[in-house]
C-alpha positions as CSV (number, residue, x, y, z in Angstrom):
1,M,20.8,-32.2,-11.9
2,V,21.7,-32.1,-15.6
3,V,18.7,-34.2,-16.8
4,K,16.2,-32.0,-15.0
5,G,17.8,-28.8,-16.2
6,N,19.3,-28.0,-12.8
7,A,22.9,-27.5,-13.8
8,G,22.9,-23.7,-13.1
9,E,25.3,-21.7,-10.9
10,N,22.9,-22.1,-7.9
11,N,22.9,-25.9,-7.9
12,G,26.5,-26.6,-6.9
13,K,27.1,-29.3,-4.3
14,D,29.9,-30.2,-1.9
15,G,31.4,-33.7,-1.8
16,A,34.4,-35.8,-1.1
17,L,36.5,-38.7,-2.5
18,E,38.0,-40.7,0.3
19,F,41.0,-43.0,0.1
20,L,40.5,-45.9,2.5
21,V,42.7,-48.7,3.9
22,P,41.8,-52.2,2.6
23,T,39.5,-52.9,5.6
24,L,37.5,-49.8,4.6
25,K,37.4,-48.6,8.2
26,V,40.1,-45.9,8.2
27,T,40.4,-42.9,5.8
28,L,43.9,-42.3,4.7
29,S,43.2,-39.0,3.0
30,S,40.4,-37.3,1.1
31,I,39.8,-34.8,-1.6
32,N,37.0,-32.3,-0.9
33,F,35.2,-30.7,-3.8
34,H,33.4,-27.4,-3.3
35,H,30.6,-26.1,-5.5
36,L,30.7,-29.2,-7.7
37,R,28.4,-29.3,-10.7
38,I,27.9,-32.0,-13.4
39,F,27.6,-30.2,-16.7
40,W,27.8,-33.1,-19.2
41,F,27.6,-36.8,-19.2
42,I,27.3,-39.6,-21.8
43,S,26.9,-43.3,-21.7
44,E,30.0,-45.0,-23.2
45,N,29.5,-47.7,-25.8
46,S,30.4,-51.1,-24.6
47,E,29.9,-54.7,-25.8
48,A,28.7,-55.7,-22.3
49,T,25.7,-57.9,-21.8
50,A,22.5,-56.5,-20.3
51,D,23.4,-57.5,-16.7
52,A,27.0,-56.0,-16.9
53,I,28.0,-52.7,-15.3
54,K,27.5,-49.7,-17.6
55,N,30.1,-47.0,-18.0
56,V,29.3,-43.3,-18.0
57,K,31.7,-40.5,-18.8
58,V,31.0,-37.4,-16.7
59,E,32.5,-33.9,-16.9
60,I,32.3,-31.7,-13.9
61,Y,32.9,-28.1,-12.9
62,R,34.2,-27.2,-9.4
63,K,35.3,-23.9,-7.8
64,Q,37.7,-25.4,-5.3
65,I,39.4,-28.7,-4.4
66,T,41.0,-29.2,-1.0
67,L,43.4,-32.1,-0.3
68,M,43.1,-33.4,3.3
69,P,46.3,-35.4,4.1
70,A,46.4,-38.5,6.3
71,K,46.1,-37.8,10.0
72,A,49.3,-38.7,12.0
């Protein structure tokens, strides 16, 4: 989105962050993001080797966040 210049108002997406039990088969709760847009990101400096996981810092904009509690 950001790299291709598609960070405008019309490019918002919906998404969710789910909290799972250790078996990864049941969702405890989730946070739903509405009209989510990435507007800035940068690769963080690290002393990692070439085959290590790289870290990226991302700043987002969102219009609404909804917390979905665990189902009883």
